N, C-alpha and C positions, 0 to 999 in steps of 0.2 A: 504494500500500500504506500502510495506516495504522499508526501506532506503537501498541504495546500500552499499556493503561491500567496505570499504576504506583500501587500502594496500599501502605500499611503495615499489618502484621498481627502477631499473636503466635502463635508455634508452640505448639500444644497437645499434639501427640502425634507421635512418630516412628513411621513405618510401615515395613514391609519394602520393600526395593528402593530405598533412599535417597529415599523419599517422606515427606511430612510433612502433617499435618492442621493448617491455619492458620485462625485466627479473624480475620476482617476486619470491622471496624466498618462498618455500613451494609449488610451482606449477611446475609440470614436463614439462610444455610447455610455450613458450613465449606468452605474451598478446599483441594483436594489439590494440593500443589506439589512440584516436584523441584528439585534444586540446579542452577544454571547451570554450564556448563562451566568458566568462569573460576574459579569458587569451588572446583570439584573440582581443577583444576590447582594452585591455591595452597593446597589442603588446609585450607580454612576449614570449621570444624566448626559445625554447627547443632544446638542442643539444645532440648528442651522449655522454654518460658518465654522464649525469645529473641525480641526484636523484629526483624522482617525487612521488607524491601521486596520486593514480589511484582509481577511483570508478569502481568496476567490475560489469559486467552484470551477470545475474543469471547463464549463461552457463560457466562463468569464462574464456572465450576466447577473449572477447572484453571488452574494458574499455574506460573511459574518464579521461584524465589528468586534474586534478583540481588544482594542486599546484606544483610549482617547489621548491625544498628544497635546 
């Protein structure tokens, strides 16, 4: 099993259901990301304009926010 690709991006919009539209440099389309479980447990808030680290799925359209920078 391969490890997911981690990239940095900027949150552009908060969507319903704790999902976010994230702009990642080098990708022509925005990534839809959700918050990782550890961030939910520790109640780390993510707002539009925040820099985040995202682990991308193999299709590069979905991801998981694992860190707020």
